[in-house]
C-alpha positions as CSV (number, residue, x, y, z in Angstrom):
1,X,182.2,40.2,114.0
2,X,182.0,43.6,115.3
3,X,182.3,46.6,113.4
4,X,182.8,50.3,114.5
5,X,181.3,53.0,112.4
6,X,181.6,56.3,113.7
7,X,181.7,55.5,117.5
8,X,178.9,52.8,117.1
9,X,179.3,49.0,117.5
10,X,177.0,46.8,115.5
11,X,177.1,43.3,116.7
12,X,174.5,40.9,115.3
13,X,172.1,43.4,114.2
14,X,172.1,45.3,117.6
15,X,173.4,48.6,117.9
16,X,175.4,49.8,121.0
17,X,177.2,53.1,121.7
18,X,181.0,52.7,121.5
19,X,183.2,54.0,124.0
20,X,184.1,57.3,122.4
21,X,187.0,58.7,124.5
22,X,189.6,57.8,121.9
23,X,187.1,59.4,119.0
24,X,187.8,62.7,119.9
25,X,184.5,63.2,121.5
26,X,184.2,64.6,125.3
27,X,183.5,61.9,128.0
28,X,180.5,62.4,129.8
29,X,180.7,62.9,133.6
30,X,181.7,60.2,135.9
31,X,179.2,58.7,138.0
32,X,179.3,59.6,141.6
33,X,180.1,56.8,143.9
34,X,177.7,56.2,147.0
35,X,180.1,58.3,149.4
36,X,179.3,61.3,147.6
37,X,175.5,61.0,147.2
38,X,173.7,62.4,150.0
39,X,170.7,60.0,151.5
40,X,167.3,61.3,151.0
41,X,164.4,60.1,153.3
42,X,161.3,59.7,151.5
43,X,158.2,59.3,153.3
44,X,154.9,58.5,152.2
45,X,151.9,60.6,153.8
46,X,149.5,58.4,155.3
47,X,146.0,58.2,153.7
48,X,143.0,58.4,155.7
49,X,140.2,56.4,154.0
50,X,136.7,58.4,153.4
51,X,134.2,57.5,155.5
52,X,131.0,57.3,153.4
53,X,128.1,59.7,154.2
54,X,124.3,59.0,154.3
55,X,121.5,58.8,156.6
56,X,122.2,56.7,159.8
57,X,120.0,54.0,161.2
58,X,120.5,51.8,164.4
59,X,120.0,48.0,165.0
60,X,118.2,46.3,167.6
61,X,121.7,46.0,169.4
62,X,122.0,49.9,169.6
63,X,124.7,49.9,167.0
64,X,125.0,52.6,164.2
65,X,125.2,52.2,160.4
66,X,125.5,54.6,157.7
67,X,123.2,53.9,154.8
68,X,125.6,54.9,152.0
69,X,124.1,53.5,148.5
70,X,121.1,51.8,147.0
71,X,120.3,49.9,143.6
72,X,117.1,52.0,143.1
73,X,118.3,52.9,139.8
74,X,118.7,49.3,138.5
75,X,115.4,48.4,140.2
76,X,113.7,51.1,138.3
77,X,115.8,50.4,135.0
78,X,114.3,46.3,135.3
79,X,110.7,47.8,135.7
80,X,111.0,50.1,132.9
81,X,112.6,47.6,130.3
82,X,110.9,44.2,131.1
83,X,108.3,44.4,128.6
84,X,110.7,45.7,125.9
85,X,113.3,42.9,126.8
86,X,110.4,40.3,126.6
87,X,109.3,41.5,123.2
88,X,112.8,41.7,121.8
89,X,113.7,37.9,122.9
90,X,110.4,36.8,121.2
91,X,111.6,38.8,118.3
92,X,115.0,37.1,118.1
93,X,113.5,33.6,118.5
94,X,111.3,34.1,115.5
95,X,114.3,35.5,113.3
96,X,116.5,32.7,114.3
97,X,113.9,30.0,113.7
98,X,113.3,31.4,110.2
99,X,116.9,31.0,109.6
100,X,116.7,27.6,110.6
101,X,114.0,26.7,108.6
102,X,115.7,28.0,105.4
103,X,116.6,25.0,103.0
104,X,119.4,27.2,101.2
105,X,120.8,30.6,101.5
106,X,118.8,33.4,99.9
107,X,120.0,34.5,96.3
108,X,120.6,37.7,94.8
109,X,119.6,40.9,96.8
110,X,117.9,38.7,99.2
111,X,121.1,37.5,101.0
112,X,122.3,41.3,101.7
113,X,118.8,42.1,102.8
114,X,119.0,39.4,105.2
115,X,122.1,40.5,106.5
116,X,120.9,43.9,107.1
117,X,118.0,42.9,108.9
118,X,120.0,40.7,111.5
119,X,122.4,43.6,111.9
120,X,119.6,45.9,112.6
121,X,118.0,43.5,115.0
122,X,121.3,43.3,116.8
123,X,121.5,47.1,117.2
124,X,118.1,47.3,118.7
125,X,119.6,45.5,121.8
126,X,121.8,48.3,122.5
127,X,119.4,49.8,124.7
128,X,119.9,47.2,127.0
129,X,123.8,47.9,127.6
130,X,126.5,45.6,128.3
131,X,127.3,42.5,130.7
132,X,128.7,43.7,133.7
133,X,127.6,47.3,133.0
134,X,125.8,49.2,136.1
135,X,122.0,49.1,135.9
136,X,121.9,47.0,132.9
137,X,119.5,44.2,134.1
138,X,118.9,42.7,130.4
139,X,122.5,43.1,129.2
140,X,122.3,39.4,128.4
141,X,119.4,40.2,125.8
142,X,121.2,42.3,123.8
143,X,124.1,39.6,123.9
144,X,121.6,37.5,122.4
145,X,120.9,40.1,119.6
146,X,124.6,40.1,118.9
147,X,125.1,36.4,118.8
148,X,121.7,35.9,116.6
149,X,123.5,38.4,114.1
150,X,126.8,36.4,114.5
151,X,124.9,33.2,113.6
152,X,123.6,34.3,110.6
153,X,127.1,35.9,109.5
154,X,128.6,32.2,110.0
155,X,126.0,30.6,107.8
156,X,126.2,33.2,105.2
157,X,130.1,32.9,104.8
158,X,130.7,36.2,106.2
159,X,132.9,34.8,109.0
160,X,134.5,31.9,107.2
161,X,136.0,30.4,110.4
162,X,132.9,30.0,112.1
163,X,131.2,26.8,113.2
164,X,127.4,27.2,112.6
165,X,126.8,24.6,115.6
166,X,129.1,26.6,117.9
167,X,127.4,30.1,116.8
168,X,123.8,28.6,117.5
169,X,125.1,27.3,120.9
170,X,126.3,31.1,121.8
171,X,122.9,32.5,120.9
172,X,121.2,29.5,123.0
173,X,123.4,30.5,125.9
174,X,122.7,34.2,125.7
175,X,119.0,33.8,124.9
176,X,118.6,31.7,128.0
177,X,120.2,34.1,130.1
178,X,118.1,36.8,128.9
179,X,115.3,34.6,129.6
180,X,116.4,34.3,133.3
181,X,116.8,37.9,133.8
182,X,112.8,38.3,132.9
183,X,112.1,35.7,135.7
184,X,114.3,37.3,138.4
185,X,113.7,41.0,138.9
186,X,116.8,42.3,141.0
187,X,115.8,42.9,144.7
188,X,115.8,46.3,146.2
189,X,119.0,46.6,148.6
190,X,121.1,49.2,150.4
191,X,124.5,49.1,151.5
192,X,125.5,50.0,155.0
193,X,128.8,50.7,156.5
194,X,129.3,50.1,160.3
195,X,132.1,49.4,162.9
196,X,135.0,47.6,161.7
197,X,134.6,44.9,164.5
198,X,131.1,44.3,163.2
199,X,131.2,40.7,162.4
200,X,127.4,39.4,162.5
201,X,124.7,40.5,160.3
202,X,123.3,43.8,161.5
203,X,120.0,43.0,160.6
204,X,117.8,40.2,159.0
205,X,118.9,39.2,155.4
206,X,122.4,41.2,155.2
207,X,125.3,40.1,153.7
208,X,129.1,40.8,154.3
209,X,130.9,42.6,151.3
210,X,134.5,41.2,151.2
211,X,137.1,43.8,151.3
212,X,140.5,43.4,149.8
213,X,143.4,44.6,151.6
214,X,144.3,47.0,153.1
215,X,140.8,46.9,154.8
216,X,139.1,49.8,155.5
217,X,138.4,51.0,159.0
218,X,134.5,50.0,158.8
219,X,132.7,46.9,157.6
220,X,130.6,46.9,154.8
221,X,126.9,45.2,154.5
222,X,124.4,44.4,151.8
223,X,121.2,44.6,153.3
224,X,117.4,44.5,152.3
225,X,116.2,48.1,151.4
226,X,113.5,47.6,154.0
227,X,116.1,48.2,156.8
228,X,116.6,51.8,155.6
229,X,112.7,52.1,155.6
230,X,112.5,52.1,151.7
């Protein structure tokens, strides 16, 4: 049932404005029809893609390319953090092994003490960054620290909906990824920009970088840093 109160129509909880021409209130201006509206031409200015800058190199075919980027920082970060990541992973393994060897949960003050220990251990991994973060080759080592802490929380009842076996599997997966990173240092690479019709690798070991539409007026390649004399 509809009710009108002070120019407002209420229909099943939905409030609608009522026509108020007969309520003594001024009506709004009429909408102009299409014949009274002047057409306005809207144009979008063309955007010219910015061509990256950098040193120029030429391949054996005489084609010139721009060296615009490299992963020098990632390579340097890996070298600087590898020993710390190795030590951190070993510390995590010991902590999780100690938990698995428990026959019962600690009692009294020992329970919160263990929780603080695992939380502090997880925070130690913050120095390694997060997965998919630039220049974070040991990000999964940090993930392993978080997973170890979560595993303990599930066992201790802090996460009542958690399943211990699932939490342990998550830790093992992250720890395995951390260990894989320790065995696979990043290769030094550079990014090259060349002619848009370049459809073959300009140098040995180069890989084409897929471009989303609209494609830029140049080709993009990831190549061994040695092609640029690095």
